[in-house]
C-alpha positions in Angstrom: 22.7 55.6 -8.2 20.8 58.6 -9.4 17.5 57.3 -10.9 15.7 59.5 -13.5 12.4 61.1 -12.0 9.3 59.8 -13.6 7.3 62.8 -15.5 3.7 63.9 -15.0 1.8 62.0 -17.5 3.3 58.7 -16.7 0.5 56.1 -15.3 2.8 54.9 -12.6 2.0 58.3 -10.8 -1.8 57.6 -10.9 -1.5 54.1 -9.7 -2.0 53.1 -5.9 1.1 51.4 -4.6 1.4 48.1 -3.0 2.7 47.1 0.4 6.3 45.7 0.7 6.8 42.2 2.0 9.7 41.8 4.5 12.9 40.9 2.9 11.4 41.5 -0.5 13.8 44.1 -1.6 17.1 45.5 -0.4 15.4 48.6 1.0 18.7 50.2 2.2 20.2 50.5 -1.4 16.7 51.6 -2.9 16.3 54.4 -0.2 19.9 55.5 -0.5 19.4 55.6 -4.4 16.3 57.8 -3.5 17.9 60.1 -1.2 20.8 60.7 -3.8 18.2 61.1 -6.5 16.3 63.7 -4.2 19.5 65.7 -3.2 20.6 65.9 -7.0 17.1 67.3 -7.9 17.2 69.9 -4.9 14.2 68.1 -3.3 12.8 67.6 0.3 11.0 64.3 -0.4 10.8 61.5 -3.0 8.2 58.8 -3.3 8.9 55.3 -5.0 6.5 56.0 -8.0 8.4 59.0 -8.9 11.4 56.7 -9.6 9.2 54.0 -11.4 8.6 51.7 -8.5 5.0 50.7 -7.5 6.0 49.9 -3.9 5.0 51.7 -0.7 8.0 53.8 0.2 9.0 57.3 0.4 12.0 59.3 1.8 12.3 63.0 3.4 14.9 65.2 4.4 13.4 68.5 5.5 16.8 70.3 6.3 16.5 72.8 3.5 13.4 74.2 5.4 15.5 74.5 8.9 18.0 76.6 7.0 17.3 80.4 7.0 18.0 82.3 3.7 20.9 84.6 5.2 19.9 87.4 2.7 16.1 87.4 3.9 15.6 88.9 7.5 12.1 87.7 7.3 13.0 84.0 6.3 12.7 82.0 9.9 14.3 78.6 9.9 11.8 75.8 11.1 14.2 74.1 13.6 12.0 71.2 14.0 13.0 70.1 10.4 16.9 70.2 11.3 16.8 66.2 12.0 13.7 65.3 9.8 15.5 62.8 7.6 13.6 59.5 7.4 12.6 56.6 5.3 9.0 55.4 5.5 8.2 51.9 4.8 4.7 50.8 4.3 3.2 54.0 5.8 -0.3 54.3 6.6 -1.6 57.7 7.6 -4.1 57.1 10.7 -5.2 60.5 11.4 -5.1 64.1 10.2 -6.3 66.9 12.1 -5.9 70.7 13.1 -6.5 73.8 10.7 -6.0 73.4 7.2 -3.4 75.7 6.0 -1.9 77.0 2.6 1.7 76.3 1.3 3.2 76.8 -1.9 4.0 73.2 -3.0 6.0 72.1 -6.1 6.8 68.3 -7.1 9.9 67.0 -8.8 7.6 65.1 -11.3 6.1 68.2 -12.4 9.0 70.8 -12.8 8.3 74.2 -13.2 4.7 74.3 -11.6 3.9 75.4 -8.1 0.7 76.1 -6.3 -0.9 76.6 -2.9 -2.3 73.4 -1.3 -4.4 73.7 1.9 -3.5 70.5 4.2 -4.4 69.8 7.8 -1.6 70.9 10.2 -1.1 67.4 12.1 -0.6 63.9 11.1 -0.4 60.6 12.7 1.3 57.8 10.9 2.3 54.2 11.2 5.3 53.0 9.4 8.4 50.6 9.2 11.9 51.5 9.2 14.7 49.8 7.3 15.2 47.3 10.0 11.2 46.6 9.9 10.7 48.1 13.1 7.2 49.7 13.3 6.4 53.0 14.6 3.5 55.2 15.2 4.4 59.0 15.4 2.8 62.3 15.1 4.1 65.4 13.2 2.9 68.9 12.6 3.7 71.8 10.3 6.1 71.8 7.5 6.9 67.9 8.4 3.2 67.1 8.5 2.9 68.6 4.9 6.0 66.8 3.5 4.7 63.5 4.9 0.9 64.4 3.4 2.6 65.5 0.1 4.7 62.3 -0.3 2.1 59.7 1.0 -0.3 61.3 -1.8 2.2 59.7 -4.2 1.4 56.2 -2.9 -2.2 56.8 -3.3 -2.0 58.0 -6.9 -2.7 61.6 -6.1 -0.6 64.7 -7.0 -0.5 68.3 -5.6 -2.0 69.6 -8.6 -5.3 67.7 -7.8 -5.7 70.2 -5.0 -5.6 73.3 -7.1 -8.4 75.4 -7.9 -10.4 74.8 -11.1 -9.1 78.2 -12.4 -5.4 77.4 -11.6 -5.8 74.1 -13.0 -7.1 75.6 -16.4 -4.0 77.8 -16.4 -1.5 75.0 -16.0 -3.2 72.6 -18.2 -0.8 73.3 -21.6 2.0 73.1 -19.1 1.2 69.8 -17.8 0.5 68.7 -21.3 4.1 69.8 -22.1 5.8 67.9 -19.3 4.0 64.7 -20.3 5.6 65.2 -23.8 8.9 65.9 -22.6 8.8 69.6 -23.4 10.3 70.6 -20.1 13.7 71.9 -18.7 14.7 70.5 -15.8 18.3 70.4 -14.0 17.8 66.8 -13.4 17.3 63.5 -15.7 13.8 62.6 -16.4 11.8 59.8 -17.7 8.7 60.7 -19.9 5.9 58.1 -20.8 5.8 59.5 -24.2 9.3 58.7 -25.0 9.1 55.1 -24.4 
C-alpha cells in the first residue's frame, strides 16, 4: 500500500519519535508499505514521520546512487550502495566523525527544494532489524549521509534546517506554499492545512 507523504508544515515532522516496543506493530507490513511509497516517489530513504507515524523507524535503498548515468561520463557509480537496502528499527546514532562534506539534498516532504548540506563522512549506528536482532554498524560516504538525513526525521529535524540563512530566506515562500498545499509533486501528499 502506498501511503501519502506528509508535507512540510505538518507538526509531526517536527516531533521527536518514540521507541517501538517489540511486537507492538507489524513492522514487516509497515516497512514494505514504506518501501513501496518511497519507490513510487523515487526516493532513497523514508522515515516514519513522513508517512504520519510517530515511531522510530526508517527505510533506505541506495541503489539509485550505485547506478551511473549512462549519458554522463563523469557520473561515477557508488558501488558500496548497490546492496544498501535496509530497515532501521529504533536506531540510535552512537558516533559521527570524519570531515564534513557537502552534498545537495532534497526531501520527499519538501518537493522541488534542494540545498547543499554538510554532514560528517562516517556514522556508527545501533538499530534492530525486523526480527528484532540488534546491530551496531559503521557507514561512510553516501550511505552515512542517507542514514543521517533519515535519522534527523526521527528527531524532528529537516535538511532545510542546515541551510545558510540567506538560502533559508530565499526558500521561505516556497516552504510556505508547500505547507498550504500549493505544490506540484508526482506522488500523493498529505497537507496539514487541508485537514
